[in-house]
N, C-alpha and C positions, 0 to 999 in steps of 0.2 A: 673235617667231618670224617668220622670213622663208621662205616656201614658195610654191609655185605655187598657182593657183586650186584645183586638185584636190589634196587632201592625200595622195592615194595615188600621185601621180605622182612618179617618181624621175628624176633625183636630187632629194633633199629636204634643205634646209639649215635649221638652227635656231640661235638665239643665246639664251643664258640667263645669269643672274647670281645671285650670293648675296653679301650684305654683312651682317655683324653684329659687335658689339663689346661692351665692358663699361664700366660706370661703377663704379669700385672705390675702397675705402678699407681700408688695413691699419692697424688700431689699434696693433699692436705686432708686432715681428719681432726675431729674434735677430741680424739684420744691421742695422748702423746706417743704411744707405741705404734699408732697407725699413721702418724704424720710422716710422709716421705717414704713409707714402706714400699718395697719392690721385691720381686722374686719370681720363681717358677714353681708352680704347685700342681700336684697330681689331683685332679678333681674326682676322678672315678676310674676304677679298674674292675672289670667283671671277668670271671672265668666260670663258664656255665657248662654243665653236663646234663644232657637231656636223654631220656630213654623212652621208647615206645614199645611196650611189651606185647600189645595187641591193639586191635582197633578200639578197645575200651580203656585199657590201662596205660598210664604213662607216669613218669617220675622226673623230678628236677633237683639238682644240687647246684647251687650258685654261690661262689665266694665273691666278696666285695673288698676292695682295698682303696683307701683314700688317705689324704693328708688334711690336717685341719686348715692349713693355709691362712691362719688368722694372724696377719701382720708379721710375716716372717717366722711363724711357728710351723715346723714341718714334721711333726710327729706322725708316723705311719700307724694305720690301724687296719687290721685284716679281720673280717668276720664272715660268718655264714649269712647269706642274704635270703636264700630259699632252700628249703629241704622238705619236699612233700611227695606224696603218692596221690595221683589223681585218676578219676574214672569218669567216662562219659556214659550217661544213662538216658538214652533218647535225646532230648534237646537240652538236658541239664548236665552240668558239670559239678563234681564234688571233689574237693582237695582235702587231704588230711596231713597235718604236719605244720611246718613253718611256712606260712602262705601270705600273699598280699591281703590287705584289708579293704573293705569298701569305703573307707573314710574319704579318700580323695583320688582313687585310681581312675575313675571316669573323668574327673576334672583335669587330671594330669594328662590324660590321653588327648583331650581337646586342646589344652594349653599348648602342648607339644614343643615347649622350649625350656625343658629342664636344664639344658646346658647354660641358660642365662640365669634362671632363678627357679628354685623349688616353689611349689604351690603354697599358699598362705598357711594352711593347717600343718603342712610339712615343716615350714619354717618355725612354727610355734611349738614344735616338738611332739606333735601327735604322731604316734608310730605308724609306719607304712606296712609293718609286718606284725603278725601275731601267731602264736602256736595254738592250733585248734582245728576245727572243721569248717571249711568254707564251701558254700554252694551258690550257684548262680544259674539263671535260665529264664525263659519266657513264662509269662502268666496267662497269655491268651494265644489263640491260633495264629494271629498275624504277627506276633512278636513285638507289637508296639508297646506293650507293658511287660516289664521284666523286673527281676529281683536279684539282689546280692545279699548274702547273709553270712555272718561268721560267729560261731560260738567259740570263744577263746578261753584258754586256761591261764595265759600270761607266763612268759619266761623272760630271762635276761641274758641270753647267750647270742642273740642275733644282732645284726648291724644296727637296726633301729630298736634297741632294747626297750622292752615293755615291762614295767613293774606292776602292771595290773594282774591281780591274782585270779580274777574271773570276769567275764563280761560278755555282752552281746552287741554286735554291730550289724545294722541292717539298712538297706537302701531300696527304694522303689524308683524305677526309671520309666518315664513315659516319653515316647517318640511319636508325636501325633502325625508328623509328615517328615519326609526325607530331609535330613540335615538338622532338624530341631530336636533338642533334648531337654527334658525337665527331670531333675533328680532330687529326691527327698531322702535325707539320711538322718538316722538317729542311733545313739548308742548309750549303754549304761555299763560302767566299769567300776568294780571294786578295786581299790588300791591298797598297798601296804604302807602304813605309816603316814598317810595323809588322807584328805577328803576324797570320798567317792566322786565320780565324774559322770555327768549326763550331758550329751551333746545333741543339738538340733541344727540341721544345716539344709539350706535350699540352694539349688543351682539351676540356671537356665543357660543354654548354650546353642550355638548354631555353627555349622561348618559345611563348606562345599569345596570345590577344587581351588577357588581363589581366596576365599575369606573364611575366617573363623573368629568367633568372639564368645565371651562368657561372662557371667556375673554371679557372685555367690554371697550369701550371708551365713555366718556361723556363730553359734552361741554355745559355750560350754560352761555349765554350772558346776562349781567346785565347792559347794556347801559353804563353810565359813571362810574359805579362801576367796580372793578376788576372781570374778569370772573372766573367761576368755571370750571376747566379742570382736568380730572382725567382719569387714566387707571388702570385696575385691572385684575388679572388673578388668578385662583385657580385650584387645583386638589385634588380629594379625591379618595382613594383606599380602598375598603372594604377588610380587612384582614380576618375577621371572622364575625360571626353573631353579635358580640358585640364590635368589634374593627375596627376603621377606621384610616388611616393615612391621615392627612390633611395638605395642604400647601397653602398659599395665600400671594400675594404681591400687595400692593396698592401704587400708585404714584400720 
């Protein structure tokens, strides 16, 4: 961390990183190239630069590095993951630039085990980043009803490249009691060289200090192309400070 002598002095700059990988062996696989495959693969590497210019304005630049790791294929890829300027206006936050999307950010935070598997829409190639204006905040005084929305232009330079030329993504979240979350998501995106896409998704989840679980249904209409339709459920139980029991099924 690089900051002034007084940690409360602004502007404040910080640098952080994350690096993890897998040692794996596949005893058998229906694909010839996967049968007996073994190796060491870099799953993810992050280098993040954060800046707080004032109590209102902040910025982030994050690089991501990874290997494909597909059956002893170890090609490296380095991309920009985040690149945005953000501001806090009352109880609302607005980001402009290359930002996260509301497609599965909330689901991923409750799932909490991306090191085991990405969330279903992420696995199906739905981008986790887009270039545009992202806003989030509460819709009522208690904060039990909240929104997340992104108006995107679509680019293809980020790590989760998005070939959508324009689009809107939005979500409404209702938290009726502590621990419970209901999330309703929809988007419409124009794409280049293929059918436009419209997505509807519902999610219900619960989490406390010992347990968390969730279930979702997603449907993406792709006009004349085959639709994407999936259902998923997971449950996590914390056995001790360092041990969790995790189960998940995707269809």
